[in-house]
C-alpha positions in Angstrom: 9.5 -43.7 20.4 8.3 -40.0 18.4 5.1 -38.1 19.9 3.1 -37.7 16.8 2.3 -33.8 16.8 -1.4 -32.7 16.6 -2.3 -30.1 14.5 -4.4 -27.0 16.1 -8.0 -27.2 15.6 -8.8 -24.3 13.7 -12.7 -22.5 13.8 -14.6 -19.9 13.3 -16.3 -18.5 15.8 -19.2 -15.7 15.9 -17.2 -12.3 16.6 -19.0 -11.9 20.5 -18.1 -9.1 22.8 -15.7 -11.6 24.5 -13.5 -11.7 21.6 -13.7 -8.2 21.4 -10.7 -7.1 23.5 -8.3 -10.0 21.7 -9.3 -8.2 18.5 -8.9 -5.1 19.1 -5.2 -5.8 20.5 -4.8 -7.4 16.9 -6.6 -4.1 14.9 -4.1 -2.0 16.5 -1.1 -4.3 15.7 -2.2 -4.3 12.2 -3.4 -1.1 11.2 -1.7 2.7 11.7 -6.0 3.9 11.5 -7.8 0.6 13.3 -11.3 0.1 14.0 -12.2 1.0 17.6 -14.3 -0.4 19.9 -17.3 1.4 19.0 -16.8 0.4 15.1 -17.0 -2.9 16.6 -20.0 -2.8 19.1 -22.1 -1.2 16.4 -21.4 -3.5 13.4 -22.0 -6.5 16.3 -25.5 -4.4 17.6 -26.7 -3.8 13.8 -26.5 -7.5 13.9 -23.1 -7.4 10.9 -22.2 -10.8 9.8 -18.5 -11.1 12.2 -16.5 -14.0 12.5 -13.1 -14.8 14.3 -11.1 -17.6 13.0 -9.4 -19.2 15.7 -6.8 -21.7 16.2 -6.2 -23.7 19.7 -7.3 -20.4 21.5 -5.1 -17.9 19.3 -7.1 -15.6 17.4 -5.8 -15.8 14.1 -8.1 -13.1 12.3 -11.8 -12.1 11.9 -13.8 -10.1 9.5 -17.3 -7.9 9.6 -19.5 -7.9 6.4 -23.2 -6.3 6.2 -25.8 -7.7 4.4 -27.6 -5.6 1.5 -30.7 -6.3 -0.1 -29.0 -8.7 -2.8 -24.9 -7.9 -1.8 -22.9 -8.1 0.8 -20.4 -5.2 2.0 -17.2 -6.4 3.4 -15.9 -3.9 6.0 -13.3 -5.3 7.7 -11.2 -8.5 7.5 -7.9 -8.7 9.4 -4.9 -11.4 10.0 -3.1 -10.7 12.8 0.1 -9.4 12.0 2.0 -12.9 13.1 -0.3 -15.1 11.3 0.3 -13.3 8.0 1.2 -15.1 4.2 -0.4 -18.2 5.9 -3.2 -18.5 4.0 -5.5 -17.2 6.6 -7.0 -14.3 4.6 -7.8 -16.4 1.7 -10.2 -19.3 4.0 -11.8 -16.3 5.7 -12.6 -14.8 2.1 -13.5 -18.6 1.0 -15.9 -18.6 4.8 -17.5 -15.2 3.7 -18.1 -16.0 -0.1 -20.1 -19.1 1.7 -22.3 -17.4 3.9 -22.6 -14.6 1.3 -24.2 -17.1 -1.1 -26.2 -18.6 1.7 -27.8 -15.1 1.9 -28.6 -15.0 -1.7 -26.4 -12.5 -2.3 -25.1 -11.7 -5.8 -22.1 -9.8 -5.3 -19.4 -8.8 -2.7 -17.8 -5.7 -2.1 -15.2 -4.0 -0.1 -12.3 -0.9 -0.5 -9.1 -1.1 0.0 -6.6 1.1 0.5 -4.8 2.1 -2.8 -1.3 1.8 -0.7 -2.0 -2.2 0.0 -0.8 -3.9 -2.6 -0.4 -6.9 -0.6 -4.1 -7.1 -0.1 -5.5 -5.9 -3.8 -3.4 -9.2 -4.9 -5.2 -11.8 -2.5 -8.3 -10.3 -3.8 -7.7 -10.2 -6.9 -6.7 -13.9 -6.7 -9.6 -14.4 -5.1 -12.0 -13.8 -8.0 -12.6 -9.9 -7.5 -12.2 -7.1 -10.3 -11.4 -3.0 -9.2 -14.3 -1.1 -10.3 -14.0 1.9 -9.2 -12.1 4.5 -6.6 -13.4 6.5 -3.8 -11.5 9.6 -3.2 -9.8 10.6 0.1 -11.6 7.6 1.8 -9.5 6.3 4.0 -7.6 8.6 7.1 -4.0 8.9 6.5 -1.1 10.2 8.1 -0.5 14.0 9.4 -4.5 14.4 9.0 -4.2 13.7 4.8 -6.7 11.1 3.4 -5.4 7.9 1.3 -7.9 6.8 -2.0 -9.6 3.5 -1.4 -9.9 1.0 -4.7 -13.2 -0.6 -5.0 -13.9 -4.0 -5.8 -16.7 -6.3 -6.3 -16.9 -10.4 -6.8 -19.8 -11.7 -8.8 -21.6 -14.5 -6.7 -23.7 -15.7 -9.6 
């Protein structure tokens, strides 16, 4: 007799203050220049779309996006390092796209470090196009700055 394995329940939930410690731990592990508590609190107080992706109380990832008049700007999307490469970023991008369409947005925008080729490949496979570059946009090692690639996705 074999016990049947049950797949974990995966769900989105609002990124509320209750999740903030776990989010900050993931953020610290995922990035050399992570967002801090104030960045997340400002986003929450501003009413930005902020979601966590959770499986059996494990934080898989999260995203924060800001709605404009006819566009949505993705500010942060992160998959916990131990869950990277499993397709969770694509699921979060799908959820963001559905939400943005529900907000009647015509465009999704984001910036990504020029060195983050893996993320750019994920975005491009999702339909995003490179449309520009922001010089010295991100903080980098030793007080330096790194350029950002601007990407967009037309939603209409």
